[in-house]
C-alpha positions as CSV (number, residue, x, y, z in Angstrom):
1,M,-40.6,34.9,23.4
2,T,-44.2,34.7,24.6
3,L,-45.2,36.6,27.7
4,E,-48.1,34.3,28.5
5,W,-46.0,32.4,31.1
6,I,-46.2,35.5,33.4
7,G,-50.0,35.6,33.2
8,W,-50.0,31.8,34.0
9,A,-47.7,32.3,36.9
10,A,-49.9,35.1,38.2
11,T,-52.9,32.8,37.9
12,A,-51.2,30.0,39.7
13,A,-50.0,32.3,42.5
14,F,-53.4,33.7,43.0
15,A,-55.1,30.3,42.9
16,S,-52.6,28.9,45.4
17,S,-53.3,31.7,47.8
18,Y,-56.6,29.9,48.7
19,L,-54.5,27.1,50.1
20,C,-53.0,29.4,52.7
21,R,-54.3,28.6,56.2
22,R,-53.4,32.0,57.7
23,P,-55.1,35.1,56.6
24,R,-51.9,37.1,56.5
25,S,-50.2,34.5,54.3
26,L,-53.2,34.6,52.0
27,R,-52.9,38.4,51.7
28,L,-49.2,38.3,51.0
29,V,-49.5,35.6,48.4
30,Q,-52.3,37.6,46.7
31,A,-50.1,40.7,46.8
32,L,-47.3,38.8,45.0
33,A,-49.8,37.5,42.5
34,A,-51.0,41.0,41.9
35,L,-47.5,42.2,41.3
36,L,-47.1,39.5,38.7
37,W,-50.3,40.7,37.1
38,I,-49.1,44.3,37.1
39,L,-45.9,43.2,35.3
40,Y,-47.9,41.2,32.8
41,G,-50.3,44.1,32.2
42,A,-47.4,46.4,31.6
43,L,-45.8,44.1,29.1
44,I,-48.9,43.7,27.1
45,H,-49.9,47.3,27.5
46,A,-53.2,46.5,29.3
47,V,-53.9,49.5,31.6
48,P,-57.0,48.0,33.2
49,V,-55.1,44.9,34.3
50,M,-52.4,47.1,35.8
51,V,-54.8,49.4,37.6
52,A,-57.0,46.6,39.0
53,N,-53.9,44.8,40.4
54,V,-52.3,47.9,41.8
55,V,-55.5,48.3,43.9
56,V,-55.4,44.6,44.9
57,A,-51.7,44.7,45.8
58,A,-52.1,47.9,47.8
59,V,-55.1,46.6,49.8
60,A,-53.3,43.3,50.4
61,V,-50.1,44.9,51.7
62,W,-52.0,47.6,53.7
63,S,-54.2,45.0,55.4
64,S,-51.2,42.9,56.2
65,L,-49.4,45.8,57.8
66,L,-52.5,46.9,59.6
67,R,-52.9,43.5,61.2
68,R,-49.2,42.9,61.7
69,G,-49.4,42.1,65.5
70,E,-52.7,40.3,65.4
71,E,-51.8,36.9,63.9
72,P,-48.7,34.8,63.6
73,M,-47.3,34.3,60.1
């Protein structure tokens, strides 16, 4: 079974985040995409992919929580 579909799903999720109209929605979709990239990186043993996306997911979640009361979802 090929694992490429996880990478493609991560790519699609990340690209679709740019269609989000609200900044918080954009950050949450990007966090989801980063989680998919982390999974993909783990499965193919690509530590740089995992580390980069741990950073992206953490910043996306942190900034969403930081701005929780500022904007409607």
